[in-house]
C-alpha positions in Angstrom: -20.6 -112.8 -121.4 -17.8 -114.7 -122.8 -15.6 -115.6 -119.7 -14.7 -114.4 -116.6 -10.7 -113.1 -115.1 -9.1 -111.9 -111.5 -6.9 -109.9 -112.2 -5.0 -108.2 -109.0 -4.2 -103.9 -109.0 -2.4 -101.4 -106.9 -6.0 -99.4 -105.1 -3.9 -95.9 -105.8 -3.5 -96.7 -109.7 -7.1 -97.9 -110.0 -8.5 -94.7 -109.0 -6.5 -92.9 -111.5 -7.4 -95.4 -114.3 -11.2 -94.5 -113.6 -10.2 -91.3 -114.2 -7.8 -91.4 -117.3 -10.4 -93.5 -118.5 -12.9 -91.1 -118.0 -15.6 -90.4 -121.1 -15.7 -86.6 -122.3 -19.1 -86.4 -123.6 -19.4 -84.5 -126.9 -21.0 -80.9 -126.8 -24.9 -81.3 -126.4 -27.2 -78.8 -128.8 -27.0 -75.6 -128.1 -30.1 -74.9 -129.8 -33.1 -75.5 -127.6 -34.4 -79.3 -128.1 -33.9 -78.6 -132.3 -31.6 -81.3 -132.8 -32.9 -84.1 -130.5 -32.6 -87.8 -130.9 -34.2 -90.9 -130.0 -32.5 -94.5 -130.1 -33.6 -97.8 -128.5 -31.0 -100.4 -127.6 -32.5 -103.0 -125.3 -34.5 -101.6 -121.9 -33.1 -98.2 -122.4 -34.5 -95.8 -124.7 -32.2 -92.3 -125.3 -33.6 -88.9 -125.8 -29.9 -87.1 -126.5 -28.8 -83.6 -127.1 -25.3 -85.6 -128.0 -24.6 -85.7 -131.8 -24.7 -89.1 -133.5 -20.9 -90.5 -132.6 -21.9 -89.1 -128.6 -25.1 -90.8 -128.4 -24.2 -94.3 -129.2 -21.5 -94.0 -127.3 -23.8 -93.5 -124.1 -25.8 -96.3 -125.6 -22.6 -98.9 -125.9 -22.2 -98.2 -122.1 -25.9 -99.1 -121.3 -26.1 -102.0 -123.6 -22.7 -103.1 -122.0 -24.6 -103.0 -118.4 -27.9 -104.6 -119.2 -25.5 -107.7 -121.4 -23.4 -107.9 -117.7 -24.4 -106.7 -114.9 -28.2 -106.1 -115.3 -28.2 -109.8 -115.8 -25.5 -110.8 -113.2 -26.8 -108.8 -110.4 -30.6 -110.4 -110.6 -30.8 -112.8 -107.6 -34.0 -114.2 -107.5 -36.8 -112.9 -110.0 -36.1 -111.6 -113.2 -36.2 -108.0 -113.6 -38.9 -106.0 -115.0 -39.2 -106.0 -118.1 -39.9 -102.4 -118.7 -37.3 -99.3 -120.1 -35.4 -96.9 -118.7 -35.7 -93.9 -120.5 -32.5 -92.1 -120.5 -32.4 -88.5 -121.1 -29.4 -86.5 -122.3 -30.3 -83.0 -122.0 -28.5 -80.1 -122.4 -26.9 -77.4 -119.2 -29.8 -75.6 -119.9 -32.6 -78.0 -119.7 -31.3 -80.4 -117.4 -30.7 -77.5 -114.8 -34.3 -74.9 -115.3 -36.4 -78.5 -115.6 -35.2 -81.9 -114.3 -32.4 -80.9 -111.5 -33.4 -81.1 -108.0 -30.6 -79.2 -106.2 -27.7 -77.5 -107.5 -24.5 -79.6 -108.1 -27.1 -82.2 -109.5 -24.7 -83.9 -112.6 -27.8 -86.9 -113.2 -30.4 -88.9 -111.2 -32.1 -92.4 -111.4 -35.9 -92.5 -110.7 -38.0 -95.4 -110.7 -41.2 -94.8 -111.7 -44.6 -97.2 -111.5 -44.5 -98.4 -115.1 -40.5 -98.0 -116.2 -37.7 -96.0 -114.7 -35.9 -92.7 -116.0 -32.4 -91.7 -115.9 -31.6 -87.5 -116.4 -28.1 -86.8 -117.5 -26.2 -83.2 -117.7 -24.8 -83.9 -121.3 -22.5 -81.3 -120.6 -21.2 -83.2 -117.8 -18.8 -86.0 -117.9 -20.5 -89.5 -118.9 -18.2 -91.7 -116.7 -18.2 -89.4 -113.0 -22.3 -89.1 -113.8 -23.0 -92.7 -114.6 -21.7 -93.8 -111.6 -24.3 -92.1 -109.3 -27.1 -93.1 -112.0 -26.2 -96.9 -112.0 -25.8 -96.9 -107.8 -29.1 -96.4 -108.1 -30.1 -98.2 -110.6 -28.4 -101.5 -109.0 -30.7 -100.7 -106.2 -33.8 -100.7 -108.7 -32.3 -104.2 -109.4 -32.2 -105.5 -105.7 -35.7 -104.2 -104.9 -36.6 -105.7 -108.1 -35.5 -109.3 -108.3 -35.1 -110.3 -104.5 -36.9 -110.6 -101.3 -34.6 -110.0 -98.7 -33.7 -107.5 -96.3 -30.4 -106.1 -96.4 -28.5 -104.2 -93.7 -27.5 -100.7 -95.1 -23.8 -101.2 -95.5 -24.6 -104.1 -97.5 -27.1 -102.2 -99.6 -24.6 -98.7 -100.2 -21.6 -101.1 -100.3 -22.7 -103.5 -103.0 -24.3 -100.8 -105.2 -21.0 -98.7 -105.0 -18.7 -101.7 -105.8 -20.7 -102.4 -109.1 -21.7 -98.9 -110.3 -18.3 -98.3 -111.1 -17.6 -100.6 -113.7 -14.9 -99.5 -116.7 -15.3 -100.7 -120.0 -12.6 -101.3 -122.5 -11.6 -102.6 -125.4 -14.6 -105.3 -125.3 -13.9 -106.2 -121.8 -15.8 -104.9 -118.2 -13.6 -104.5 -115.2 -15.6 -104.6 -112.0 -14.2 -103.1 -108.8 -11.6 -100.2 -108.9 -12.7 -97.7 -106.2 -15.5 -95.5 -108.1 -15.2 -91.8 -109.1 -16.1 -89.6 -106.2 -15.9 -92.4 -103.8 -13.7 -91.6 -100.3 -11.1 -92.9 -97.9 -10.0 -91.0 -95.1 -7.4 -93.1 -92.1 -9.1 -90.2 -89.7 -12.3 -90.5 -89.6 -12.7 -94.4 -89.1 -15.8 -96.2 -88.6 -15.2 -99.2 -87.1 -16.6 -102.5 -88.4 -18.5 -103.3 -85.3 -20.0 -99.6 -86.0 -20.5 -99.9 -89.9 -22.6 -102.6 -89.5 -25.2 -101.5 -87.1 -25.4 -98.3 -89.1 -29.0 -97.6 -90.0 -30.7 -95.2 -92.4 -31.1 -93.2 -90.1 -28.1 -92.7 -87.7 -25.6 -89.5 -88.9 -23.0 -91.8 -90.7 -26.2 -92.3 -93.3 -27.6 -89.0 -93.3 -25.3 -86.3 -92.7 -23.0 -85.2 -95.7 -20.0 -85.1 -94.0 -19.9 -88.5 -93.0 -21.9 -90.4 -95.2 -19.0 -90.1 -98.0 -17.1 -92.3 -95.8 -19.6 -94.6 -95.0 -20.2 -94.6 -98.5 -16.4 -95.9 -98.8 -15.9 -98.5 -95.9 -18.7 -100.1 -97.3 -17.7 -100.5 -100.6 -13.9 -102.1 -99.2 -16.3 -104.4 -96.9 -18.3 -105.5 -99.8 -15.4 -105.6 -101.8 -13.4 -107.9 -99.3 -16.0 -110.1 -98.8 -17.3 -111.1 -102.0 -13.7 -110.3 -104.2 -10.6 -111.1 -102.3 -11.0 -113.7 -99.6 -13.4 -116.8 -101.2 -13.0 -118.3 -97.7 -16.0 -115.1 -96.0 -18.2 -115.9 -99.4 -20.0 -118.3 -97.4 -19.8 -117.1 -94.1 -21.2 -113.4 -95.7 -24.3 -115.1 -97.3 -25.0 -117.2 -94.0 -25.1 -113.8 -92.0 -27.0 -111.9 -94.3 -29.8 -115.2 -94.6 -29.8 -114.9 -90.7 -30.2 -111.0 -90.6 -32.8 -111.1 -93.3 -34.6 -113.7 -90.7 -35.0 -111.0 -88.0 -31.7 -112.1 -86.0 -30.4 -109.2 -83.9 -26.7 -107.8 -85.7 -24.6 -109.4 -82.8 -25.8 -112.7 -82.7 -26.1 -113.0 -86.9 -22.7 -112.5 -87.2 -21.4 -114.6 -83.9 -23.1 -117.3 -86.0 -21.1 -116.6 -89.5 -18.6 -115.5 -88.7 -15.0 -117.5 -87.5 -13.7 -114.5 -85.8 -14.3 -111.2 -84.0 -15.7 -107.4 -85.6 -12.1 -107.0 -84.8 -10.7 -109.0 -86.7 -12.6 -108.2 -89.8 -11.9 -104.7 -88.2 -7.8 -105.5 -89.0 -8.3 -107.2 -92.1 -10.3 -104.4 -94.0 -7.9 -102.2 -92.9 -5.1 -104.4 -94.1 -6.6 -104.6 -97.7 -7.3 -101.1 -97.5 -3.4 -100.2 -96.7 -2.1 -103.5 -98.4 -3.1 -101.2 -102.1 -3.8 -104.8 -103.5 -7.6 -105.2 -104.8 -9.0 -107.5 -106.8 -10.8 -106.7 -110.4 -12.8 -108.6 -112.1 -13.0 -109.1 -116.2 -15.5 -109.9 -118.1 -15.1 -110.8 -121.5 -18.6 -109.8 -123.4 -20.1 -113.0 -125.2 -21.6 -110.3 -128.0 -19.3 -107.5 -130.0 -21.1 -103.6 -128.8 -21.5 -102.2 -132.7 -24.2 -99.6 -132.5 -22.9 -97.6 -135.4 -25.7 -99.1 -137.9 -27.9 -99.3 -135.0 -31.3 -96.7 -135.7 -31.6 -93.6 -134.8 -34.4 -91.2 -135.1 -34.0 -87.1 -135.3 -37.4 -85.6 -133.4 -38.8 -82.6 -134.0 -38.6 -79.8 -132.1 -42.7 -80.7 -131.2 -41.9 -84.3 -130.4 -38.5 -83.1 -128.1 -41.0 -80.8 -126.2 -43.2 -83.5 -125.8 -41.2 -85.7 -123.8 -40.2 -82.9 -121.9 -43.8 -82.6 -120.7 -43.6 -85.6 -119.8 -40.1 -86.0 -118.2 -41.0 -83.0 -115.9 -44.6 -84.2 -115.3 -43.3 -87.3 -114.4 -40.9 -86.0 -112.1 -43.8 -84.2 -110.3 -41.8 -80.3 -111.4 -44.0 -77.7 -110.5 -47.2 -77.3 -112.9 -46.6 -73.8 -114.4 -42.8 -75.6 -115.5 -45.3 -78.7 -116.6 -47.5 -75.6 -118.4 -44.7 -73.7 -120.5 -43.8 -76.9 -122.0 -46.8 -78.2 -123.1 -48.6 -75.3 -124.2 -45.2 -75.1 -126.7 -45.5 -78.2 -127.8 -49.3 -77.7 -128.9 -48.3 -74.0 -130.4 -45.9 -76.1 -132.7 -48.4 -78.8 -133.6 -51.5 -77.6 -133.2 -54.4 -80.5 -133.2 -51.7 -83.2 -132.5 -53.3 -86.3 -131.3 -49.8 -87.4 -129.0 -49.5 -84.1 -127.4 -53.5 -83.5 -126.7 -53.7 -87.0 -125.0 -51.0 -86.4 -122.5 -51.9 -83.2 -121.9 -55.3 -84.7 -121.1 -53.7 -87.2 -119.0 -51.8 -84.5 -116.7 -54.9 -82.3 -116.3 -57.1 -85.2 -115.1 -54.2 -86.7 -112.7 -55.2 -83.0 -111.4 -58.2 -83.1 -111.6 -59.0 -80.8 -114.2 -61.5 -81.4 -116.9 -60.6 -83.0 -120.1 -61.7 -83.0 -123.9 -61.0 -85.5 -126.3 -63.6 -87.2 -127.2 -62.4 -87.2 -131.2 -59.7 -89.2 -130.2 -61.5 -92.0 -128.3 -63.6 -92.4 -131.1 -60.9 -92.5 -133.6 -59.2 -94.9 -130.9 -62.0 -97.2 -129.9 -62.1 -98.3 -133.5 -59.4 -100.9 -132.4 -55.6 -101.0 -133.8 -52.1 -101.0 -132.0 -50.6 -98.2 -133.6 -49.1 -95.5 -132.0 -49.2 -97.1 -128.4 -48.8 -94.6 -126.2 -51.5 -91.7 -127.4 -53.9 -94.8 -126.6 -52.3 -95.6 -122.9 -51.9 -91.9 -122.6 -55.8 -91.3 -123.6 -56.9 -94.5 -122.0 -55.0 -93.4 -118.7 -56.8 -90.0 -118.3 -60.2 -91.3 -119.4 -60.2 -93.7 -116.2 -59.0 -91.0 -114.1 -61.6 -88.0 -114.7 -64.7 -90.4 -115.4 -63.7 -94.0 -114.5 -67.9 -95.0 -115.3 -69.0 -98.2 -117.1 -69.1 -96.3 -120.3 -66.1 -94.8 -120.3 -64.5 -98.1 -119.1 -66.1 -100.1 -122.2 -64.4 -97.0 -124.6 -60.8 -98.2 -122.6 -61.0 -101.5 -123.4 -62.5 -101.0 -127.0 -59.2 -98.3 -127.3 -56.6 -101.0 -125.6 -58.0 -104.2 -126.6 -55.9 -105.2 -129.4 -53.1 -103.5 -127.4 -53.4 -106.3 -125.1 -53.9 -109.0 -127.3 -50.2 -108.4 -128.2 -47.5 -111.0 -127.3 -46.3 -108.2 -124.9 -48.0 -105.3 -124.6 -47.1 -102.2 -122.1 -47.2 -103.3 -118.8 -49.1 -100.4 -118.0 -51.7 -100.6 -120.9 -52.7 -103.7 -119.7 -53.6 -102.9 -116.0 -55.4 -99.9 -117.6 -57.4 -102.9 -119.2 -57.6 -104.7 -116.5 -58.8 -102.1 -114.1 -61.8 -101.0 -116.7 -62.7 -104.6 -117.3 -63.2 -105.4 -113.7 -65.4 -101.7 -113.3 -66.9 -103.1 -116.3 -68.2 -106.7 -114.3 -66.1 -108.6 -117.4 -65.0 -112.2 -117.7 -63.0 -112.5 -115.1 -61.1 -115.5 -117.1 -60.3 -112.6 -119.8 -58.6 -110.7 -117.0 -56.3 -113.7 -115.8 -55.8 -114.6 -119.6 -54.1 -111.0 -120.2 -52.9 -110.8 -116.4 -50.9 -114.1 -116.4 -47.8 -113.4 -118.8 -47.8 -110.5 -117.8 -47.2 -111.6 -114.1 -44.1 -113.8 -115.7 -42.9 -110.2 -116.5 -43.0 -107.9 -113.7 -43.4 -111.0 -110.8 -43.5 -108.2 -108.1 -45.7 -105.8 -109.7 -48.4 -105.6 -106.7 -51.1 -104.1 -108.7 -50.9 -107.3 -111.2 -51.3 -109.6 -108.4 -54.1 -108.2 -106.9 -56.0 -107.9 -109.6 -55.0 -111.6 -110.3 -56.2 -112.5 -107.1 -59.3 -111.2 -107.2 -60.0 -112.6 -111.1 -59.5 -115.9 -109.4 -61.3 -115.5 -106.8 -64.2 -113.9 -108.8 -63.8 -117.1 -110.7 -64.1 -119.5 -107.7 -60.3 -121.0 -107.6 -59.8 -120.4 -104.2 -56.3 -121.9 -104.8 -54.7 -119.6 -107.2 -56.5 -116.5 -105.2 -54.3 -117.3 -102.3 -51.2 -117.7 -104.6 -51.5 -114.1 -105.7 -52.3 -112.5 -102.2 -49.2 -114.6 -100.9 -47.0 -113.8 -103.7 -47.7 -109.8 -102.5 -46.9 -111.3 -98.5 -43.4 -112.3 -100.0 -43.1 -109.4 -102.6 -44.3 -106.4 -101.3 -41.5 -103.3 -99.3 -45.2 -101.6 -98.0 -45.8 -103.3 -94.6 -49.5 -102.1 -94.8 -49.7 -104.1 -98.4 -48.3 -107.4 -96.7 -50.8 -107.0 -94.0 -54.0 -106.5 -96.2 -52.6 -109.4 -98.3 -52.6 -112.3 -95.4 -56.0 -110.8 -94.0 -57.2 -111.9 -97.7 -55.5 -115.2 -98.1 -56.2 -116.0 -94.7 -60.1 -115.0 -95.2 -62.7 -117.6 -94.8 -64.4 -116.8 -98.1 -60.6 -118.3 -100.1 -60.5 -121.3 -97.4 -61.3 -124.7 -99.3 -63.9 -126.5 -97.7 -63.9 -129.7 -96.3 -66.9 -132.5 -96.0 -67.1 -133.7 -92.9 
């Protein structure tokens, strides 16, 4: 970003701008998966049923997000270095295979080794984008910060930044997002807003949640954008909340006024009708007209749909239908067979991929996804020393690259540990991966075990202590605490 300025806009007018600026997506291809495109921009990989121009328009929005908000919103560690796959599906495919409830326009799902955005390409991208990037911002918060934040701030923050607009190489942040509603007759007092937990009706109930989200957006907007004097008290309040102080005590020790005064300021902010909108000028011109865009065959598109429905845990018969279609279109195709074997192994079903294993065990870095699928299938189906040695051969050249796929590195490390390989080799593979995915607790666990096997107690403790800091799972944190404090990892002192 080359620079940032703040402008004032009328709240009512900003809502109209959000609607008037809606990007209407061109119609998706009507034929079933016969006109798919694939392109990669930054950390987004798009699979699209739109035209070339429509696909590039969406890619431009994604690139703008990554180059600005994706970097700006990181609060601690770096964002995980992994791809987010974006599927722009036809209406039929979206509703039949992806949507988990009627009326959905798109959704974001966090997966172990990347993320998935699934979008109904027949809908307005600007409307769908707000929902998707709302969840993506939650992912950024979880992945780069260890702070525990109250629900009103988590949701208001995501609403604030997911409602960005891109016009003429400038990013506008602060307009009322599409779909956010605020009603005076359903007003939630600030004293209650700050106390709401995820189990409460204001957060859960369909008729109450829109007001909670709208007021949360307004409060975060006021605290972060509209009054610089509130920045330091807000930071202190969130810090005290993270440290476990009761909410009333955190507020009293942070703000120079009571909650009734803040409620009045919030009402005045909304009634006054003027809000501050941050404007960021993009440093790099978003020119994607010449970016590579690859056409997929119907079989390749069916393979991607098979992977998507499996990863989304859709019904077995739906996944099987798509997989069988892909295999019928390309009998014997290695990539399709590798994926189907992985799915079968994950379900405890037998697999027969000895020929693929023999071919891939000779080494190489070609077809990385096929190699990962084969390795994952073997680890799930057999996981004996022989198969683990083969997994190491299948992935060996891949993990020696500068930035291998995180999943490939983790599979290789698991196989290496199973075969009692040199722990120093595991450390050599996973140490650079740890930098790329600092909150990946599997990597930290594997490093802790490897350092312990090498006798490096300090580094083993450091790996387990990092799990305590970054994990969102209490049981995992307690497990790491026990290991970090175990007698085996304490330094011995001479009397």
